[in-house]
Residue, then its C-alpha position, 0 to 999 in steps of 0.5 A: m878779581e881785577a874789577q874788585n881790586l883784589e890782590a890775588y895770585v892764581p896761576d893757570s894750570n900750566l903755570a901752576r905745574s911750572l911753579n910747583l915742579g920747576v919746569r918750563c911752562r908749556g902753553k902760551a897765555c892767549a888772554a891778556v889777563h892770563r899774561r898779566m897774572r903770569r908776569k905777576l907770579q913770575s916776579e920775586d914777590g909773586r914767587l914768595a906769595y905763591g910759595r907761602r901757600k905750601a906752608v899755609v894751605e897745603p898742610v890742611f889737605g894733608v891732615l884731612k887725607q892722612q889723619r882724618g881719612l878723607c879720600q874725597f871732599r866737595t868743592r864748588d858742587r864737585i866731588v874731588h877724589t884724592d889719591s893716597 
């Protein structure tokens, strides 16, 4: 993403848990890329951008699970099973 100058907000799994649940991030980011992304996501603009995801992307998954009855779907050559 950096090589292509893309403006992205992609947390690692520890930071995603922290952002979603409001708990402290447990693991330390070792790679410089991870540290930069964590700083970016913990900024005011980063929190707003990541928060918009819940209103834009997450409802789509809810519709697929509830109204369409899809309990699994394929992403990147893996089958993802969703919990009810």
